[in-house]
C-alpha positions, 0 to 999 in steps of 0.5 A: 527517502520514502522507502528508507523511512518506511522500512524503518517504520517511520510512516510520519517521515515517509508522509512528510517526504511525499508531501515535500516532494509534491510541494516542490513540483515533483510528480509521484510515480508508481514506485513512489506510491509503492514505497508509501504503501509499503511504509503503511504496511510496515506500520500497520496503518491500513487506513492510511494505506487505503487513502494512499491507494485512492490517491494513487488511483486519483493520480492516474496510476493503476494498482498492480500486483505489488501495490495490491499486495502491500495494501492487503498486507497493511490489514495484518496487524489489526487482523482486518481480514474482511477488508483484505478480502475486499481488496483481494476481490477488487484486485481480481475484478480489476484484472490484476493477477495475484502472485505467490506474495499476494497469496502468502500475504492474504493467508497471513492476514486471514490467520490473525 
């Protein structure tokens, strides 16, 4: 549900589904956080993506290549390339290996 809401650009509905899931006692997993980060990326809501990234780490999930790429992509609409580079460096520092999608996303953000 979070994925579908995010793909349609409805970040609010994705957030509500996430909150409802947690309220009902369901524990989010890596895919849940990835879907929520993807929703943030689609909506261009980088502040929310940073919040979700922190919540993911606070919940004991280590970011991976996909989640870092989605987080980096969330900076594109606002052209926040400094912030994107910060998280790219953090990704490398954390030992997470970027892939082609990560590099293409970073190029897109830096090109804005």
